[in-house]
N, C-alpha and C positions, 0 to 999 in steps of 0.2 A: 357980614363976612368974617369978622373976628370971632363971632360966636360959633361959627361952623368949625373953625380950626380947633378950638378948644374942645368942642364936642368930640372931634375925632381923636384928639390927643389923649383924652381921658381913658378910653378903652385900652389904648396901647400901654399907658402907664400902669393901669390895673393889671394887665396881663403880665408885665415884667415883674410886678410885685408878687403876683401869685406864683410865678416860676421860682423866684428867689426864696419864697417861703417853703415851697415844696422841697427845694434842695436842702434847706436847713433841717427840715424834718427828717429827711432821709439820712442825714449824717449824724443826727442826734438821737433818733429813735432806734433802739436796739431791736424792736419787733418789726421794724420795717423790712420789707423784702429787699434783698440786695439787687442792685442794678444788674441787668443781664451783662455777662462777660463772656469771654471766649471759653470754649469747653475745656474743662480740667483734663489732666492726663488720664484719670480714671475713666471719665466719660468718653474720651477719645478712644481709649483701649477697648471699652465695651462696645462702642459703636462700630469699630473696624475689626472684622474677623481676622484672626491671626492663626498661623500654624502652631499646633501644640508644641511646647518646648520638648526637646529630646532629653530624656533623663541623663543626668551627668554620669559619665563612666568613672567608676572608682579609680582613684589614682594609686597605682601600685608600682613598686620599683621593679622594672624588668630585669631579669638575670642577664649577666654579661653574655653577649652573643658568642656562640661557639666560634672557635678560630676558623677562619676561612681557608687556611692552608692545611691540607690533609697531612697527617704524619707520614714521614718517609717510610716506604716499605721496600723490602728486598726484592729485586726483580725476580719473577718466577723462573727465569732462565739461569739464575745464579743462586741456588739454595745454599744456606750456610753450611760450612764444613762440619761434618760430624767428628767428634772426638771420642775416643774409647779409652777408658782407664786401663792402664797396663795390667795384665793378668800375671801374677807371680808364676814362674816356671816351676814344674814339679821337681827340678833338680836343685832347688834352693836359691835360684837367682833372685835378686832384689827387685826385678821387674823393670829397672831402668835400662839394662842392657839385654840384648837378645840372648836366649839360652844357647849354649854351644850345641852343635850337632852331636848326636849320639852315634857311637860306633858299637852296635850290638855284638855281644859275644856269640859266635856261631860254632857249629861242629868243626869248622876248619881250624879254629885257633884255641879251642878249650878241650879239656878232658873232664868227663862227668863220672862220678862214682856214687853208688847207693850203698850205704853201710848201716849195720845195726848199731844201736846205742843202748846203754844200760838204763838210762832214765831220760825221759818218761817211757813207760811201757807202751807197746804197740806203736812205736815210732821208728822211722828210718831217717837218716841224715843224707841229704843230697849235697854233694860237694862239686862245684864247678871251678876249675883251675885254668888260668890263662897260660897256655903253652906256646903262644905265639911270641913275636918280637915287638909287638905294639900294644898299647893299652886298648882294652875293650870294655864295654858296659854290660853288666848283668841287669838287663832291663826287666822291670816288673816282676812277675812270678812265672815259673815254668808251667807249661801245660803238660799234665802228667796223665798217663794211662797205663794199663797193665795188659800184657799178653796181646790178645786180639781185640781188646775193647776199642770202640770207636769214639765214645764221648770222653772228654777229659774229666777228671775229678774236680771237686769244688775247691775254690781258692779262698783262703782265710783273709778277708779284706782288712780286718783290724791289724794285720801284721805289716801293712804297707809302711815302708820307711820314709823318713823325711826327704831323702835324696837317693838318686840312682847310685848303685854301687859300681864304681869304676875300678877295674882290675889292671894293674900294671903286670908286665910279664912275670910269672911265678906266683902271683897273688891268687887267693881263692875267695869265693863267696859261698853262702850256705842257705839251704832251705829245709824246713821241717816237713817230713812226709808222714801225716797221720794215717794209720792203716785202717782203723775201725772207728765207728761211731759209738753211740750209746748202746749198751747191751739190751737185748730183748727185741721181740718183734721179728719180722721176716726181713733180714738184712742181706740176703743173697751173698753170703760170704764164700770165698774160694781161696785156694792156695795158688800163688802166681810164681812164674819163673823169670819174667822180664819186666823191666820198667822202661816205658817210653817217655822221654823227656824232650819236649819241644822248647828250644831256647828262643826261637822266633816262630812266626807263622809258617816259615818255609825252611826251617832248619831243625831237624829232629835227631836225637841221639838215643839209641836203644842200649841199655846196660843190663847186666844180669842182676836179678834180685837175690838177696841173701837166702840161703836155704831155709825153707819153712815159712816164707813170708805169706801171711794170711791177711787178706783185705776184704772189706764188705762195702755196702753202698754208702757208708758214712765216711769213707776216705776223703782226705783233703790235703792241700799243700799250702805252705806259706810263701810270702814274697822272699826274694833273695835278700840275705842279711850279710853284713860284713863280718859278724862274729857268730860262731856256732851256738854259743849260749843264748844269743838273742833269738836265733831261729827256733831253738828247742823250747822256748817259752810257750809255743802255740801247739 
């Protein structure tokens, strides 16, 4: 009976020693294969299919967002007021104050005379005199014709004065009447007996022309001037 127990115990002791020796060899032998362990992260990743990673979006600094509040606009029913720069008046006003109303000289309050002058040649002087009791304005240039002519002669634009000539009672203004143009060519000249002077569009005075007054298609008239010498420059 004792022999049987020992016989059975011997294999058990031998098995324990063999296992102990194997464990020592595993820990000391570098060539020994490692004991099976749980799968590494790489093995797990390879074993489990995953969704491909989305490429990273480049990080950029976004511009400041546009203001959400729209700029204020003027309602369509209320357009901005238009402003117009003042235009200087022809009578010399500084543009800040309105120009005074003109009182044109007419056939009712003036006397008109056409007279010869020694210089320059081929010129007449037109004189308009205020014979009324109130001031009047010699506006612009007279419209002049001769005898039965229908169209007025040319106005010398460069003779326009800086301001309208205002005549108090008894004062006069002057205009130069050029009788002929440049010599040569067909000028349709003729000797006239009367001079028609339109002071305004609806006020005409007819005066006698000096004896032997000869005019042609080159005839012209200046603007009214305050001085006779200024008128005869043209």
